[in-house]
LUMROBA-975157 format. One record per residue (C-alpha): residue in three letters; x, y, z. Coordinates in steps of 0.25 Angstrom, whole numbers, padded with zeros to 4 digits, always signed. Each point is the difference from the previous one (the first is absolute). Example, Ala and Ser with C-alpha at 12.3 -4.5 7.8 and 13.67 -1.06 7.14 Angstrom:
BEGIN
ALA+0049-0018+0031 SER+0006+0014-0002 
! end
This chain:
BEGIN
MET-0562-0124+0109 ASP+0006+0008+0011 SER+0013-0007-0001 VAL+0001+0001-0015 ALA-0003+0015+0001 ALA+0010+0002+0011 ARG+0011-0007-0009 TRP-0004+0009-0012 ALA+0001+0012+0009 ARG+0014-0003+0003 LEU+0003-0001-0015 GLY-0005+0014-0003 ALA-0015-0002-0002 MET-0008+0011+0007 LEU-0010-0008+0008 ASN-0006+0004+0013 VAL+0006-0010+0008 GLN+0013-0002+0009 ALA+0011-0004-0009 ALA+0007-0014+0002 GLU+0012+0001+0009 LYS+0009-0006-0010 THR+0002-0002-0015 PRO-0010-0011-0005 ASP+0003-0012-0009 VAL-0005+0007-0012 GLU-0003-0013-0008 HIS-0008-0006+0011 LEU-0007+0013+0002 LEU-0004+0000-0015 LEU-0007-0014+0002 ASP-0007+0005+0013 THR-0005+0012-0008 ALA-0006-0008-0011 ARG-0007-0008+0011 VAL-0007+0012+0006 SER-0002+0009-0012 SER-0014-0004-0003 ALA-0004+0006+0014 ASN+0008+0013-0003 THR+0002+0004-0015 ARG+0007+0013+0005 LEU+0011-0008+0005 PHE+0000-0007-0013 VAL+0002+0013-0008 LEU+0011+0005+0010 THR+0007-0013-0001 ALA+0000+0000-0015 THR+0004+0015+0000 TRP+0012-0004+0009 LEU+0004-0011-0009 ALA+0000+0009-0012 ALA+0009+0010+0007 TYR+0009-0008+0009 GLY-0001-0014-0006 ASP+0015-0002-0001 TYR-0001-0002+0015 VAL-0007-0014-0003 ALA+0009-0012-0001 LYS-0008-0005-0012 HIS+0006-0015-0001 ARG-0004-0002+0014 LEU-0014+0006-0002 ALA-0002-0009-0011 ARG+0004-0012+0008 LEU-0009+0004+0012 ILE-0012+0002-0009 ARG+0002-0015-0005 ASP+0003-0006+0014 GLU-0009+0009+0010 LEU-0010+0008-0007 GLU-0014-0007-0001 SER-0005-0001-0014 GLU-0013+0009+0003 TYR+0009+0012+0003 ARG+0010-0001-0011 PRO-0008+0007-0011 THR-0001+0012+0010 LEU+0015+0001+0001 GLY+0002-0003-0015 PHE-0009+0012-0003 MET+0007+0009+0010 LEU+0014-0004-0006 ASP-0005+0001-0014 TRP-0006+0014+0002 ALA+0013+0005+0007 LYS+0008-0006-0012 SER-0008+0008-0009 GLN+0003+0013+0007 SER+0015-0002-0003 ASN+0007+0008-0011 SER+0013-0008+0001 ASN+0001-0014+0005 ILE-0011-0007-0008 ALA+0004-0014+0005 ARG-0003+0005+0015 PHE-0008-0011+0008 ASN-0001-0009-0012 LEU+0004-0013+0008 ALA-0010+0004+0011 ILE-0011+0003-0010 GLN+0002-0014-0007 ALA+0000-0007+0014 CYS-0014+0006+0003 GLY-0006-0008-0012 SER-0014+0004-0004 ALA-0013+0002+0007 LYS-0010-0012+0000 GLU-0012+0009+0002 SER-0003+0014-0001 ARG-0006+0010+0010 PRO+0002+0014+0006 LEU+0012+0002+0007 SER-0008+0006+0012 ASP-0007-0009+0010 VAL-0011+0011+0001 GLU-0003+0000-0015 CYS+0000-0015+0000 ARG-0011-0001+0010 ASN-0009+0010-0006 THR-0007-0004-0014 THR-0001+0014-0005 PHE+0015+0004+0004 ARG+0005-0013-0006 ARG-0007+0003-0013 LEU+0006+0015+0000 ALA+0013-0005+0003 GLU+0000-0009-0012 GLN-0004+0011-0009 ARG+0010+0009+0005 ALA+0012-0010+0001 SER+0013+0004-0007 ALA+0006-0009-0010 LEU+0011-0004+0009 SER-0009-0004+0011 ARG-0009-0008-0009 LYS+0013-0007-0004 TRP+0003-0004+0014 GLY-0015-0003+0003 ARG-0001+0010+0012 TRP-0008+0011-0006 MET+0003+0015+0004 ALA-0001+0013-0007 ASP+0013+0007-0006 PHE+0007+0008+0011 GLU+0011+0010+0001 PRO+0013-0002+0008 LYS-0001+0006+0014 LYS+0014+0006+0000 ASP-0005+0011+0010 ALA-0003-0011+0010 LEU+0015-0005+0000 ARG+0012+0005+0008 PRO+0012+0005-0009 ILE+0011-0010-0003 ASP+0010+0007+0010 TRP-0010-0002+0011 ILE-0001-0015-0003 ALA+0015-0002-0001 GLU+0002+0007+0013 HIS-0010-0008+0007 ASN+0003-0014-0006 GLU+0015-0001-0001 ALA-0002-0015-0001 LEU-0005+0002-0015 ALA+0013+0007-0004 ASP+0006-0012-0007 ARG-0013-0003-0007 ALA+0001+0014-0006 MET+0014-0002-0005 THR-0004-0013-0007 GLY-0013+0004-0006 GLY-0008-0012+0005 ASP+0008-0010-0008 LEU+0005-0014+0004 LEU+0011+0006+0009 SER-0011+0007+0007 THR-0008-0013+0002 VAL+0013-0006+0006 LEU+0001+0011+0010 ALA-0014-0001+0003 GLU+0001-0015+0003 TYR+0011+0003+0010 GLU-0008+0011+0007 ALA-0011-0010+0002 THR+0007-0013+0004 GLY+0015+0003+0003 VAL+0010-0010-0004 VAL-0003-0009-0012 ASP+0005-0014+0000 SER+0005+0000-0015 GLU-0001+0006-0013 SER-0010-0010-0005 GLU-0009+0003+0012 LEU+0001+0015-0003 ALA-0003-0003-0015 ARG-0013-0007+0005 ARG-0004+0011+0008 CYS+0003+0011-0010 GLY-0007-0008-0011 ALA+0012+0002-0009 SER+0011-0009-0006 ARG+0013-0004+0008 PRO+0009+0007-0010 ALA-0008+0013+0001 VAL+0000-0001+0015 ARG+0015-0003+0000 ASP+0003+0012-0008 ALA-0009+0009+0010 ILE+0008-0006+0012 ARG+0013+0003-0008 ARG-0004+0014-0001 LEU-0003+0001+0015 GLU+0014-0006+0003 MET+0007+0010-0009 ALA-0007+0011+0009 GLY+0005-0007+0013 ARG-0015-0004+0004 VAL+0001-0015+0000 ARG+0005-0010+0010 ARG+0002-0014-0003 GLY+0000-0011+0011 ARG+0001-0015+0000 SER-0009-0010+0006 GLY+0001-0014-0004 ARG-0002-0001-0015 ASN-0007+0014+0000 HIS+0007+0013-0001 PRO-0009+0010+0007 ILE-0001+0014-0005 SER-0003+0012+0007 ILE+0000+0015-0004 THR+0006+0011+0009 ARG-0007+0013+0002 ARG+0004+0012-0008 PRO+0010+0008+0008 ALA-0004+0014+0005 ALA+0005+0011-0008 
! end
């Protein structure tokens, strides 16, 4: 829980913890947040609010792939609920998070989101009575809540303290953002086909993303046997 909170503090959530020393892996942080949200529903609300405000920092193709490959099924409804709520707050990009929401599937059973309410019969009954329609859809009962925008730092603070997210902001979280995020996480990739697998996208789509990066002078291609390793250079300082 402390590690999750510290990483969100680095991304601008006003939590009473020491912020992490470096910008976190946003997609893995979302998975970890889904795992601990039942123990801290305030963190769930803050994360959902952050996603609604700053969701373009999320590499959405990568998030969908990580949900399918790494997130345990019991936590997928929690993350689906969080993403679906954030999507509902958007006035523009109505397709935001669709791939990741689809990857979350559906709940096999219904219960309160909060562990405290799960353990108490009376609280459990009240949680079901007060549950919002969206929380019922995802099988994690919770009353309607308002965004906690006053608990998030402004965008200029987030940009200043997380320069590693600059490319994501420029790409709006599309496939190009996922390509960049995979390089941030792993470094050189052996081939286009390997990159397509990691991104959960077709080879033509990934090839087009690489071409766009080549046009920006950000890609280096090598040669290793039959493979053509690809690496991305950092954005030069202004």
